[in-house]
C-alpha atoms as one frame of an Amber mdcrd trajectory, in Angstrom:
protein
  20.499  92.490   9.550  22.490  89.271   9.381  23.817  90.262   5.967  24.727
  93.760   7.183  26.718  92.405  10.115  28.714  90.249   7.739  27.189  86.965
   8.866  25.606  84.603   6.349  21.884  84.624   5.833  19.513  81.722   6.571
  20.412  78.320   5.089  17.523  78.351   2.618  18.720  81.681   1.194  22.279
  80.450   0.782  20.922  77.320  -0.920  18.870  79.374  -3.376  21.694  81.883
  -3.998  24.027  79.072  -5.000  21.463  77.381  -7.219  20.668  74.537  -4.835
  24.329  73.627  -4.444  25.177  70.729  -2.199  25.886  67.020  -2.634  23.739
  66.100  -5.661  23.407  62.428  -4.761  21.664  63.240  -1.475  18.768  65.052
  -3.122  18.606  62.394  -5.856  18.442  59.615  -3.277  15.721  61.424  -1.354
  13.634  61.993  -4.504  14.093  58.386  -5.646  12.970  56.946  -2.300  10.007
  59.323  -2.130   8.984  58.463  -5.709   9.112  54.717  -5.023   7.201  54.854
  -1.744   4.762  57.576  -2.812   3.926  55.852  -6.079   3.129  52.680  -4.165
   0.621  54.593  -2.078  -0.780  56.246  -5.226  -1.236  52.814  -6.867  -3.395
  51.678  -3.943  -5.542  54.826  -4.193  -5.866  54.664  -8.017  -7.152  51.160
  -8.554  -7.989  51.710 -12.207  -4.417  52.375 -13.279  -1.760  49.839 -14.327
  -0.077  48.183 -11.361   3.553  49.103 -10.681   5.875  46.524 -12.267   9.625
  46.373 -12.834   9.424  48.791 -15.783   7.531  51.348 -13.683  10.098  50.980
 -10.891  12.870  51.493 -13.439  11.258  54.673 -14.735  10.806  55.927 -11.165
  14.572  55.427 -10.658  15.641  56.780 -14.028  13.947  60.171 -13.548  15.765
  60.999 -10.279  19.010  59.501 -11.646  18.998  62.014 -14.505  18.970  64.781
 -11.894  22.615  63.976 -11.134  23.509  65.881 -14.331  21.229  68.868 -13.718
  24.067  71.273 -12.858  26.370  70.410 -15.745  23.702  69.699 -18.369  20.505
  71.431 -17.210  18.827  71.527 -20.645  19.441  67.850 -21.428  18.325  66.942
 -17.921  14.995  68.761 -18.045  14.132  67.266 -21.454  15.276  63.797 -20.389
  13.260  63.827 -17.170  10.206  65.132 -19.054  10.523  62.302 -21.604  10.817
  59.650 -18.883   7.791  61.083 -17.112   5.775  61.127 -20.346   6.604  57.461
 -20.946   5.493  56.684 -17.393   2.186  58.505 -17.935   1.618  56.923 -21.372
   2.172  53.451 -19.886  -0.867  53.975 -17.678   0.918  53.905 -14.334  -0.638
  55.816 -11.416  -0.089  59.530 -11.101   1.948  60.690  -8.125   5.475  61.716
  -7.092   6.842  61.008 -10.576   6.304  64.682 -11.351   8.657  65.757  -8.542
  11.702  65.000 -10.721  10.256  67.233 -13.436   9.825  70.081 -10.954  13.446
  69.822  -9.761  14.829  69.579 -13.303  12.778  72.614 -14.349  13.995  74.526
 -11.303  17.633  73.705 -12.079  17.290  74.760 -15.729  15.650  78.091 -14.877
  18.253  78.854 -12.198  21.019  78.058 -14.699  19.559  80.638 -17.093  17.820
  78.236 -19.503  14.297  79.391 -18.798  12.994  78.833 -22.340  14.347  75.293
 -22.384  12.576  74.607 -19.097   9.336  76.087 -20.350   9.626  74.118 -23.600
  10.274  70.782 -21.851   7.389  71.258 -19.426   5.150  72.451 -22.270   5.909
  69.291 -24.274   5.169  67.131 -21.251   1.876  68.922 -20.649   0.921  68.609
 -24.351   1.807  64.924 -24.348  -0.294  64.400 -21.242  -3.297  66.044 -22.958
  -2.883  63.789 -25.992  -2.678  60.674 -23.823  -5.561  61.636 -21.554  -8.035
  62.751 -24.250  -7.100  61.207 -27.621  -4.680  58.280 -27.291  -6.199  56.655
 -24.211  -8.009  54.025 -26.375  -4.708  52.691 -27.726  -2.769  52.890 -24.472
  -3.106  51.038 -21.176  -5.021  50.574 -18.990  -7.663  48.669 -20.979 -11.087
  50.257 -20.899  -9.799  53.592 -19.703 -11.867  56.668 -20.537 -10.907  60.284
 -21.139  -9.691  62.262 -18.149 -12.126  64.825 -16.749 -11.317  68.403 -17.742
 -11.444  69.440 -14.104  -8.398  67.244 -13.586  -6.660  69.063 -16.443  -7.263
  72.365 -14.709  -5.477  70.999 -11.641  -2.573  69.746 -13.781  -2.349  73.088
 -15.603  -2.385  75.000 -12.325   0.385  72.739 -11.001   2.524  73.336 -14.104
   2.061  77.101 -13.939   2.783  77.159 -10.210   5.977  75.157 -10.757   7.177
  77.503 -13.494   6.208  80.604 -11.513   8.106  79.361  -8.457  11.183  78.675
 -10.588  11.005  82.171 -12.081  10.569  83.718  -8.642  13.611  81.909  -7.329
  15.612  82.969 -10.385  14.677  86.624  -9.943  15.435  86.574  -6.223  18.751
  84.833  -6.832  19.764  87.452  -9.389  18.711  90.207  -7.008  20.746  88.737
  -4.158  23.736  88.286  -6.445  23.428  91.928  -7.523  23.186  93.082  -3.911
  26.209  91.009  -2.979  28.159  92.472  -5.895  27.167  96.000  -4.848  28.260
  95.336  -1.251  31.605  94.007  -2.446  32.051  97.025  -4.737  31.199  99.370
  -1.843  33.772  97.613   0.342  36.378  97.964  -2.388  35.590 101.676  -2.740
  35.873 102.086   1.017  39.260 100.360   1.034  40.429 102.466  -1.914  39.364
 105.695  -0.187  41.175 104.658   2.987  44.284 103.725   1.016  44.173 107.096
  -0.752  43.755 108.910   2.555  46.755 107.134   4.084  48.887 107.732   0.988
  47.960 111.410   1.088  48.826 111.688   4.788  52.175 109.958   4.298  52.989
 112.151   1.307  52.204 115.367   3.173  54.142 114.342   6.278  57.194 112.950
   4.513  57.433 115.563   1.762  57.505 118.433   4.254  59.832 116.817   6.777
  62.266 115.429   4.210  62.427 118.830   2.481  63.434 120.412   5.788  65.933
 117.623   6.447  67.399 117.942   2.950  67.933 121.687   3.275  69.461 121.408
   6.756  71.687 118.505   5.713  73.068 120.701   2.919  73.664 123.543   5.382
  75.361 121.196   7.842  77.686 119.772   5.226  78.593 123.216   3.926  79.363
 124.629   7.389  80.777 121.538   9.056  84.364 122.825   8.924  83.910 126.603
   8.819  81.066 127.024  11.335  80.627 123.933  13.527  78.085 125.665  15.758
  75.778 126.439  12.814  76.264 122.874  11.580  75.235 121.645  15.042  72.060
 123.759  14.788  71.284 122.219  11.404  71.728 118.715  12.816  69.443 119.595
  15.739  66.793 120.744  13.279  67.186 117.503  11.336  66.714 115.501  14.519
  63.580 117.435  15.497  62.059 117.197  11.997  62.760 113.483  11.717  61.326
 112.838  15.187  58.124 114.683  14.315  57.874 112.882  10.982  58.332 109.504
  12.652  55.628 110.347  15.172  53.121 111.304  12.495  53.988 108.279  10.342
  53.539 106.035  13.383  50.143 107.616  14.010  49.073 106.897  10.410  50.348
 103.323  10.585  48.555 102.754  13.892  45.259 103.297  12.085  46.190 100.350
   9.850  46.987  98.057  12.764  43.920  98.992  14.828  41.291 100.378  12.437
  38.493 102.261  14.143  40.489 103.097  17.299  41.014 106.695  18.294  44.478
 108.044  17.413  46.982 108.294  20.263  47.683 111.940  19.449  45.279 114.479
  17.990  45.518 115.195  14.290  47.309 118.456  13.467  45.251 121.560  12.749
  45.601 125.303  12.227  46.606 125.707  15.866  49.957 124.189  14.874  50.748
 126.802  12.246  53.386 128.395  14.551  55.253 125.067  14.579  55.003 124.988
  10.796  56.499 128.482  10.636  59.398 127.379  12.852  60.083 124.326  10.683
  60.013 126.486   7.546  62.375 128.952   9.169  64.759 126.085   9.949  64.705
 125.280   6.234  65.599 128.876   5.418  62.082 130.054   4.546  60.609 133.084
   6.300  56.823 132.733   6.603  54.430 135.565   7.399  50.909 134.617   8.520
  48.004 137.067   8.495  44.327 136.502   9.231  41.166 138.391   8.342  37.710
 137.896   9.776  36.463 136.133  12.870  38.242 132.814  13.399  36.085 129.797
  14.227  36.631 126.238  15.340  36.777 123.929  12.347  35.576 120.359  12.214
  38.488 117.911  12.670  38.528 116.895   9.003  38.462 120.492   7.766  41.075
 121.560  10.322  43.433 118.779   9.227  42.856 119.584   5.541  43.607 123.284
   6.079  46.827 122.467   7.931  47.985 119.966   5.297  47.243 122.382   2.466
  49.357 125.107   4.068  52.066 122.555   4.895  52.208 121.247   1.317  52.184
 124.777  -0.105  55.170 125.787   2.039  56.940 122.534   1.131  56.499 123.380
  -2.542  57.990 126.830  -1.942  61.063 125.250  -0.337  61.444 122.707  -3.136
  60.416 124.609  -6.251  60.923 128.317  -5.612  63.981 130.541  -5.392  62.151
 132.784  -2.938  63.147 132.556   0.705  59.929 134.162   1.933  56.268 133.154
   1.783  53.019 134.786   2.886  50.075 132.838   4.262  46.714 134.586   4.494
  43.650 133.149   6.215  40.354 134.818   5.344  37.356 133.757   7.434  34.075
 134.199   5.590  30.569 133.356   6.847  30.439 130.122   4.875  34.063 129.229
   4.180  37.730 129.596   5.039  39.895 131.062   2.249  43.577 130.126   2.295
  46.202 131.856   0.185  49.936 131.126   0.037  52.187 133.416  -2.044  55.870
 133.497  -2.854  57.763 135.819  -5.164  59.601 133.121  -7.144  61.261 132.497
  -9.447  60.618 128.786  -9.969  63.736 126.638  -9.666  62.398 123.511 -11.426
  59.798 120.848 -10.854  56.078 121.065 -11.337  54.767 124.582 -11.008  51.604
 124.396 -13.035  49.443 122.660 -10.486  49.986 119.156 -11.816  52.281 117.716
  -9.126  51.274 114.871  -6.824  51.219 117.172  -3.804  48.781 119.525  -5.520
  46.647 116.564  -6.578  46.461 115.534  -2.929  45.487 119.063  -1.881  42.730
 119.144  -4.471  41.436 115.790  -3.247  41.384 117.022   0.348  39.498 120.171
  -0.580  37.081 118.345  -2.906  36.242 115.821  -0.171  34.967 118.746   1.918
  33.160 120.440  -0.969  35.931 123.001  -1.519  38.409 123.751  -4.275  42.064
 124.528  -5.011  43.509 127.006  -7.512  47.241 127.216  -8.150  49.475 128.821
 -10.713  52.094 131.448 -11.512  51.345 135.136 -11.015  52.012 137.669 -13.772
  54.959 139.092 -11.793  56.721 135.706 -11.749  55.654 134.642  -8.282  53.402
 131.732  -7.416  50.057 131.626  -5.651  47.995 128.833  -4.226  44.422 129.528
  -3.176  42.064 127.165  -1.354  38.442 127.381  -0.281  37.209 125.131   2.520
  33.485 125.253   3.399  32.812 125.595   7.089  30.056 122.990   6.706  31.487
 120.045   4.775  29.452 118.729   1.891  28.380 115.095   2.177  30.773 112.632
   0.588  29.634 111.340  -2.781  29.787 107.600  -3.489  31.800 106.585  -6.498
  29.624 105.629  -9.453
């Protein structure tokens, strides 16, 4: 739950995830002190071993000191620590915390991805210990020492296997956590990309329609400014109304960026605003006829907005790319979907008319997000038709692969 809320996990998990990162000298100092003190206690308990002298103390310092390089040179470190430990064992000094440095070096090597090097170094140490304890003990101190009992070897073997198993477990868990973190970051990036695409689509639909109306009316106003001032005044009034509406919708989209998650100040447009769309089209010189078939139903907010934007973009394309000054919008309500159809009689006056424009791409994305589809293209008689199908029950959104 801590990870899901964006807060860091427990300290031990963060330590493992980052490969035991932290000031290296602190852990080295702690291991060195523990090895010195613990070995002194072990010497008192193991009276038959060689007493700790300056060389033993040096070896007990050298092992932890090599751990300072475990992050930069993990392979060299694990072999170096194993060699120092083998010398300590061969010299007949008491068993004890000297093996802690080996465990930490093995852990660091496995975490760094050098598992076979770690296994090899520990295997050589274990083999050397067997040779010393069962074959070379006559030639090595302490004097009069006998072979080690095989029961002791079982304990040593179990300790080695447990150390390697723990290192492997930590490595696997660390890789799993790294993979989960990468997946969460990728999911966040996909979420941001989808939101960016949604905002770009909204801005395109709002601005393309309103600016098309403004462009047409500005041309009318300029043409009639001297000959028909009253008509020019009407065109300027239409420009003012269209720009005001566009600014309001752009502000609503931008508000979602400033305060993500908050409810919009004004409701998103839907099919109930088609009459306003007809009036705006009429101001741009386009006569729009709307017909409906079937029993109308209340759409979900996302589907309602998509249906409105699809009709809006289709009418904008008629204004921009068609010589026709009339368009027909037909809404067909079916049991499982809403069918939209927008027709004009053409001819095309330039621009994309084959369904490859950015506006049509946005319409397809809107429909696909709801499980629907868009079909657009020229009719045999020279006109143009756009058809859309919007399911009344939206399909669940699919995550990007």
